C-alpha positions in Angstrom: 240.1 218.2 -29.2 241.2 214.7 -30.0 244.8 215.6 -29.1 243.7 216.9 -25.7 241.8 213.7 -25.1 244.9 211.7 -25.9 247.0 213.9 -23.6 244.5 213.4 -20.7 244.4 209.7 -21.2 248.2 209.5 -21.1 248.2 211.3 -17.8 245.5 208.9 -16.5 247.5 205.9 -17.7 250.7 207.1 -15.9 249.1 207.7 -12.5 247.9 205.1 -10.0 245.6 207.5 -8.0 243.1 209.7 -9.6 240.8 212.1 -7.7 237.9 213.7 -9.6 236.3 217.0 -8.5 233.5 219.3 -9.7 231.9 222.6 -8.9 230.2 223.8 -5.7 226.4 223.8 -5.7 226.4 220.8 -8.0 223.7 220.2 -10.7 223.0 216.9 -12.6 225.8 217.5 -15.1 228.3 218.1 -12.3 227.2 214.8 -10.7 226.9 213.0 -14.1 230.2 214.0 -15.6 232.2 213.4 -12.4 230.7 210.0 -11.6 230.5 209.0 -15.2 234.2 209.6 -15.6 234.9 207.7 -12.3 232.8 204.6 -13.3 234.3 204.6 -16.8 237.9 204.8 -15.6 237.3 202.1 -12.9 236.1 199.7 -15.7 239.1 200.7 -18.0 241.7 200.6 -15.2 240.4 198.2 -12.5 243.8 198.3 -10.6 243.9 202.1 -10.2 242.6 204.0 -7.2 239.9 206.3 -8.5 237.9 208.7 -6.3 235.1 211.3 -6.7 234.9 213.9 -4.0 232.7 216.9 -3.1 229.9 218.0 -0.8 226.7 216.1 -1.6 223.4 217.8 -2.7 220.6 215.8 -1.1 218.2 216.3 -4.0 220.7 214.6 -6.3 221.9 211.8 -4.2 219.8 209.4 -6.2 222.4 209.8 -8.9 225.3 208.6 -6.8 227.5 209.1 -3.7 231.0 210.4 -3.2 234.3 209.3 -1.5 236.1 210.6 1.5 239.8 211.2 0.7 242.6 212.0 3.2 244.8 215.0 2.5 248.0 212.8 2.1 246.3 210.9 -0.8 246.6 214.0 -3.0 250.4 214.0 -2.8 250.8 211.4 -5.5 247.5 211.9 -7.2 246.3 213.1 -10.6 243.4 215.5 -10.1 240.7 215.9 -12.7 238.1 218.7 -12.3 234.8 218.4 -14.3 232.3 221.0 -15.3 233.9 223.9 -13.5 234.9 227.1 -15.4 237.0 228.8 -12.7 239.2 227.6 -9.9 237.4 229.4 -7.0 234.2 227.4 -7.8 235.9 224.0 -7.5 234.3 222.1 -4.6 237.0 221.1 -2.2 240.0 223.3 -2.8 242.4 220.5 -2.0 242.4 219.9 -5.7 245.4 222.1 -5.8 247.4 219.6 -3.7 247.6 217.1 -6.6 250.6 216.4 -8.7 248.9 217.7 -11.8 245.4 219.2 -12.5 243.4 218.4 -15.6 240.2 220.4 -16.5 237.3 218.9 -18.5 234.5 221.4 -19.1 232.0 222.9 -21.6 231.7 226.4 -20.1 233.5 229.4 -21.7 237.1 229.2 -20.8 237.4 232.1 -18.4 240.0 230.5 -16.2 242.3 227.8 -17.6 243.6 226.5 -14.3 244.5 223.1 -15.5 247.8 221.8 -16.7 245.7 220.4 -19.5 242.4 222.1 -20.3 239.9 220.2 -22.4 237.1 222.7 -23.0 234.4 222.2 -25.7 231.8 225.0 -25.6 229.9 223.3 -28.4 229.0 220.4 -26.1 225.7 220.5 -24.4 227.3 219.3 -21.1 230.4 218.0 -19.6 228.7 214.6 -19.5 228.5 214.7 -23.3 232.3 215.3 -23.4 232.9 212.4 -21.1 230.8 210.2 -23.3 232.8 211.4 -26.4 236.0 210.1 -24.8 234.6 206.6 -24.6 234.3 205.9 -28.4 237.4 207.9 -29.1 239.3 205.3 -27.1 237.2 202.4 -28.5 235.8 201.6 -25.1 232.1 201.2 -25.9 232.3 197.5 -25.1 233.5 198.0 -21.6 231.0 200.6 -20.3 227.8 199.5 -18.5 224.5 200.9 -17.4 226.1 202.6 -14.4 228.2 204.8 -16.7 225.3 205.3 -19.1 222.8 206.2 -16.4 224.8 209.0 -14.8 225.9 210.5 -18.1 222.4 210.5 -19.5 221.1 212.3 -16.4 223.9 214.9 -16.7 222.9 215.6 -20.3 219.2 215.7 -19.5 219.9 218.2 -16.7 222.0 220.6 -18.7 219.7 220.6 -21.7 216.6 221.1 -19.7 215.3 217.7 -20.9 216.4 218.6 -24.4 214.5 221.9 -24.5 217.5 224.3 -24.3 219.3 225.7 -27.3 222.5 223.7 -26.5 220.8 220.5 -27.6 222.4 219.5 -30.9 222.0 216.6 -33.3 225.1 215.1 -31.7 223.6 215.5 -28.2 220.5 213.5 -29.3 222.7 210.8 -30.9 224.7 210.4 -27.6 221.5 210.3 -25.6 220.1 207.6 -27.9 223.2 205.5 -27.5 223.0 205.8 -23.7 219.4 204.8 -23.7 220.5 201.5 -25.2 221.7 200.4 -21.8 219.4 198.6 -19.4 218.5 201.4 -16.9 215.0 202.6 -16.3 215.3 206.1 -17.7 211.6 207.0 -17.0 212.1 206.2 -13.3 215.3 208.2 -13.2 213.7 211.2 -14.8 210.9 211.0 -12.3 213.4 211.1 -9.5 215.0 214.2 -11.1 211.8 216.1 -11.1 210.4 214.9 -7.8 210.3 217.3 -4.8 209.6 216.7 -1.1 205.9 217.4 -0.4 206.9 219.8 2.4 208.4 222.1 -0.2 205.3 222.4 -2.4 203.7 225.3 -0.4 206.9 227.3 -1.2 206.2 226.7 -4.9 202.8 228.3 -4.3 204.6 231.3 -2.8 206.8 231.7 -5.9 203.8 231.5 -8.2 202.1 234.2 -6.2 205.0 236.5 -5.7 207.0 236.7 -9.0 207.4 240.2 -10.5 206.7 240.2 -14.3 207.5 243.2 -16.4 206.1 244.2 -19.7 209.4 243.8 -21.4 209.6 240.1 -20.7 211.8 240.3 -17.6 210.7 238.5 -14.4 212.3 238.2 -11.0 211.7 236.4 -7.7 213.2 237.6 -4.4 213.4 235.0 -1.6 214.4 236.7 1.6 215.5 235.0 4.8 212.1 235.5 6.4 210.4 233.7 3.5 212.9 230.8 4.0 212.0 230.7 7.7 208.3 231.0 7.1 208.3 227.9 4.8 211.0 226.1 6.8 213.1 225.6 3.6 216.8 225.8 3.1 218.4 228.0 0.5 219.6 225.1 -1.6 216.1 223.7 -1.5 214.6 227.0 -2.6 216.9 227.0 -5.6 215.2 224.0 -7.0 212.3 226.2 -8.0 214.2 228.6 -10.3 212.2 227.4 -13.3 208.8 227.6 -11.7 208.1 230.7 -13.8 209.7 229.4 -17.0 206.4 228.7 -18.8 205.0 232.3 -18.5 203.9 233.5 -21.9 206.2 236.3 -23.2 209.0 235.5 -20.7 212.5 236.3 -22.0 214.8 236.7 -19.0 214.3 235.9 -15.4 216.3 236.0 -12.1 215.7 234.0 -9.0 217.5 235.5 -5.9 217.8 233.6 -2.6 219.2 235.3 0.5 221.7 232.7 1.9 222.8 234.9 4.8 226.3 235.9 3.7 225.3 236.4 0.1 222.3 236.6 -2.2 222.6 233.8 -4.7 221.1 234.8 -8.1 220.2 232.3 -10.7 219.8 233.9 -14.1 217.9 232.2 -17.0 216.9 233.3 -20.5 215.3 232.1 -23.6 216.6 231.9 -27.2 218.6 234.9 -28.4 219.0 236.6 -25.0 222.5 235.8 -23.8 223.0 236.5 -20.1 226.4 235.0 -19.1 228.2 238.2 -20.1 226.2 240.0 -17.5 226.9 237.3 -15.0 230.6 237.7 -15.7 230.4 241.4 -15.2 229.1 240.8 -11.7 231.7 238.2 -10.8 229.7 235.1 -11.8 229.5 233.0 -14.9 227.8 230.1 -16.7 226.1 229.3 -20.0 224.6 231.8 -22.5 221.0 231.0 -21.2 221.7 229.8 -17.7 224.2 231.5 -15.3 224.8 232.3 -11.7 225.9 235.3 -9.7 226.4 236.1 -6.0 225.6 239.6 -4.8 225.8 241.0 -1.3 222.8 243.4 -1.0 219.4 243.8 -2.5 220.6 247.1 -4.0 223.2 245.1 -5.9 220.5 242.7 -6.9 218.5 245.6 -8.4 221.6 246.8 -10.3 222.0 243.3 -11.7 218.3 243.3 -12.7 218.8 246.6 -14.4 221.7 245.2 -16.4 219.7 242.2 -17.5 216.8 244.4 -18.6 219.1 246.4 -20.8 219.3 243.2 -22.9 215.6 243.7 -23.7 215.8 247.3 -24.7 
């Protein structure tokens, strides 16, 4: 792992323009790792041109904003993709236009699309990996609260506020070091959990319409007419995937949202119930306890549900 970090830094040192990407439908770790790397490299290499690109997610814009880069900028650029397991999920496919592509990720290595692939599946998040690069290169003294804030939020997001099984002793040690910087972590965590008041009636719908089975499986179906009824967008609906997470006896759950051209399914599980293999079988992917899949009919949704329930029998 240290050798790969050294190889990545050599590439960064030898390029004047660096463009950082991440995955579509970004989550806090996608934002945190991408922006954390950008801010860190800007401090380490103030004379380089360093950009972070991608479509913004309104609910996460409190974490940071992104750059607009012209196509010709890629011709002489080094591209780094954070937190993205496979190439089709990279937000902004212009990443392929760069001179060289580097991958930094913590998902299972299903698609090693980078010229250098730094993948650590033992890390809680890609933000944790980005942090680990900083002491490796003896750069603790140059980072500031901007770097610390976004990396902390990335770690918090991918560990479910340190409730998920991917939280390790090292994760907590990193989080503790980041908390030593002067940002208001309580205020930031409040922003992460806040939702627009107009969305709250939809949460009530979810709580009244989940389907819980005796084996510990639960599912929520959000059809287009429900989105229209509550005047809510598909990406806004997805914020409520964990609304049912505290149900007693819950083991595996699926939250499906009809986005028009596809039904986006978010899969979650607790403890020993690994579900990313099922996600992979259906063309998706992700973590052992948190994955995503796109299906194209409610019949396929039901087939996915059947496969998930097989885990419980």
